[in-house]
Steps between C-alpha positions, in 0.01 A plus 500: 500500500527159620837592635375784701200304618735244650700776662187627666418164644855459644438805712252299725720194549677619819159550677400148394820340627465686829149373548613139418792511741279637777251223451766226502650644827161512661444129420851393619449698819162356569645151446772572750247626752300177464799286584675209325325166427492241778810277530377148576705182562413151598723274720493198732239317290419183699335210302578244772137474611331503166229579403570771776763737370642800689733771402641827606396816301704817554335817362706816488380850405730794503766302671282392784338169573124498469344314788133593484384271211174323508374188316280713270809689371685187369451248225692177428506264199679162497568377148247745372223385742367750763554377859311590820771698697507619853763744625609622845736794547655640822383821659782747436390728798554244774792322667502146600446387858606129543450279795733198501315236708750217569447158655786454742344189678722213595431304177652778305840466653681329216332735258568829691833586339350505146187675619712789642692521182185509294348761719796724482473472122155643519605777728781601255248493212269772653523860379667775704173623623334160564473385857487161670428327830615156621243295692594143623286226646632211693471460875331852484425768242756768498533829306871457465533841319242767453444659159817669370680595189838414648611186322808456716278469817255267317793268396651492858160410647473206252856383572399461873197270441482172700267198450286387783139423606179418319303659216263799534472570128147665493554708809839636354322566164221691668750712702676579171179638355439714816847639476463580133162681533688806633738515209420724198694302237396191300442236765659154463559215739736222396427196713688171522422184714606141502237362746145458591369790707441345845494795734326792332185663635409647174371291213603527129164657409553780737844566361368515141218723615713761681756505204225574253354767737844670542615470144791260589630266232612173643773316328548144645767230493430141603817316587470123482139504613240230431240570230218590740708759700667633194162556351409712800807730464430516120155621566625797711701621202249439221203664688709818573660549156844361589705218367563145651806286484565146611854429592661163582864588533664782688717585205185617317405769756719775360362481146147495644556813705668666195185432306272643770726800523480562130123495522498744789751753355428448130467852326354358177170337449429127511257372233333165484290307253374155422605386156244338288741230375768275636637356170690798356865507584574834329296790644494856371362744750376856403440719804328837454456773766301821484590757759447879515391516133826313391523148359794273555566140380746221560540184301698200597529131391570216730552124471277361764458149652207302386301201611409214277131447427513139625681325777513172686550424862599142580602302802771225512533246771720192556397166333478348845567576861570261787265541794628750754764617259533858387546620134406802308275609220522797264272756337601609145370801307526505121611701298786651698358821651662832409764607745378864470139422588404441865288195560210497731350161499298273735382141458390198703687167515252224568604148619382219740610613851426149633792370301741796473593802706627828340621758745658851461740629412537496122832430334620786273866420443574473135144623404377819358373591846841460675553695813142641492218428747234248386171489697380143580173472687263200564159588363329170556560121528772416251501850353796730527490859363828644364512882468775691304479876540703723266762237434785611281626195306847421620613289208380388149345170613159340481545363866275710711557340849531169686315355792572223752301164491491255778334167431274378781432134589196335338358146497619436146679673210311806381522726198484867599397764254633852533306755297493884473170689531349852538786689327487877525748731320511861547603754228500401137248235431618143400309194411651250739467129476601266788670155515490224762731219597474194727743330744483145642506477877659152524343343800505139366758238567673310223703185499874524597725373221614210703768255372588172674855394411561143369686308763743198479444172686567536866665258736309395809708694746492820283292802581309612202503882440223626273509865404172665447608724216324799341621510139408867442227757485565669835580888509751616737399804696133409497320356804419127456271262677555134412384159603567138382341175579696167419380140512748234634458127563338428837794289601719814515443581867755765549651788312730787558487838334810708408496861371527572133625827357183686444368558852639477845392258778300763689295588187321163462321221680455127414322188612510131409220260583368187345726526199416863425759776526367856517713822460391860512666833558396665825420840338591697188875444463735633239676224295871523476502397138277432206546131530656247739431259781213561747607230737669164493322185622727245669364139527666182632696297554293196417488275811288235350602185336315546163574737211303814538356675202266793533359771296547865594257721330372862527139514608474864445691813526412867519671828449368844566722742332394570145197379321673308218354144510724207401337210323606142513510189715644505854828320517567155652809289539569134591743445785673160555697382791648166576394299810736343742445150361357571152678694235413660160875515410743282685734707697797410711468776750799400704725501183444862393382806704464861395479806721559869467593795725388757556136429436319721434767722333472855376626744237603732783736237630660437167228278328706189564452173684720204534370161368635216710499150333604202697583165308516165673815284434300241285408782263851647456579612150142445385365729229289774651346839406433781742244749358304796630121507395266793539140480606392408159733202481735652269880470529651832574845401608713182443751470779655164422506214246722198535636269771513605856723323753393380836460762770380865535497725201413887517366671188398869485169614356512867401145612440619837375224670295254216535156598631419428867312179574525137564788302342604126521848342511456168326764221497444209253701184480349219298162434652585698813354854544561719786365864539530792732252797514659842533341839540662802329384848611609840366 
């Protein structure tokens, strides 16, 4: 019975199977009629302006891009945390009407080829049904080409642009809005200018008002404009829903126009949010869209730039600066900023403007701001405001920028402090500390490192040549003011002055009165070496009967070049010279004489001079020495040792690599000493 019972049940199975198949088919058909789930993708995620993040969201349903998506239909989480998201999508039913408003004033002449190239790139980026007009403003405002979809004609008009005239920016922008009001498409005006509007009747507020009234989006480009006028052009874009770009180089124009074209013609949606953290470097985004009863999601993970929680902004200036000289200081930013995160930063450099002058422009070579525009504006006495807008770090360095420093004259040496104040950083927050530095404006004078050479005993008829030597401490290439005062015996009634090797005769003045010799440079001169002879004093011969002994001492000396004081006593020497009847050392002047030629002699002429010794008959074959002494009294050459016969003898003194200065040819024979002063110049 059980068997038959089963058999009876089997007779109902085909009916049940039929019902089940019908139900499944109905469910499948209903699912097809409702459409496939949304296909969502994320791309072009931009973290460069953290915490502000933008990305492109493409939403596809049934093979078609969904354009009508509102903020209420989307949800975003970043690393699991919900984010406040805004989204804007293009209107699929409208074409784009674009007015290219181009500055062709005379100042744009060097930039015009790149501007034409960039404008043609935008024309090529427009869709087949999009239309454009070309409006130029220079000497006059011209509608160079009315609205057309013909890209060939538009490119031809652009190729024929010329630069001339002034700048009627606002009038041209106003005309573009008026032309766009008759177009049915999405209305955009792309405007570029490099100058201050100096001829328009319309004002910027009128342009913004008419653009809002007519639904025109203004996209603006400031080419090498100052902060104030660039801010005016930026306002035109921000208040009408457009984008603003600052461009400092013509080569950047094409990429800027490409970005604007992408915004105008973009079929996908652009989403934006402000992240709630700047520390994470790995970011996972979950984007969810609800549309037409369907739900679609997209997930993506990205390695993003980050900004450290703490930073330091410091200033570095030279240890010291000579008055009226120019040097440079630097601003450093630590840690090294991320190269993928734009930097918008402003700060004030404070200093004493009575002691130093800091003038634009900033130096950027070799810094992270290289080849980018830095704003510098005086905001008060001794206060300079630096502004960096959307700077992309050019290299991995802490050096932010450099600035010129010119030291001014003061009544004495002064320490000048440079400090950074009022730091403002946009984007991700950072706790920024600041550093300061000081430089010495060296207005004081210091003592010259004067050396007076020891001198041999001079014969009455000799002229005494005394070099005023600077032993060192000078810096070639830096301007110098120098002065020296010497004390001589009052019985020295006349002196001569010969040039040394540091300054020429038209660069100094001197006077001698009542036993005092004064020397000073006429103005800031550049010494020819780091040491050498300022001047040579020539005294004598002694026409009196008595032995003359006098002290030559330095009363004072001053050098204005670097503020590096030298301590110690001022030098002095004792000079001795025979009289005509009294002698310190008995000499037979008629028996031996010594001369030289040429005198002075120079390295350029071979560095040689002939020492001529004449010996009287009664001293023939007497033992003699002929030596060359330097200014310190040291023997640097021995020319002869032994007997010399009567008559004239010629010996060669080759100075070779010896330093320039005063030398003495000294002949000794028993108690007789004869000398000859010689000047060697290089």
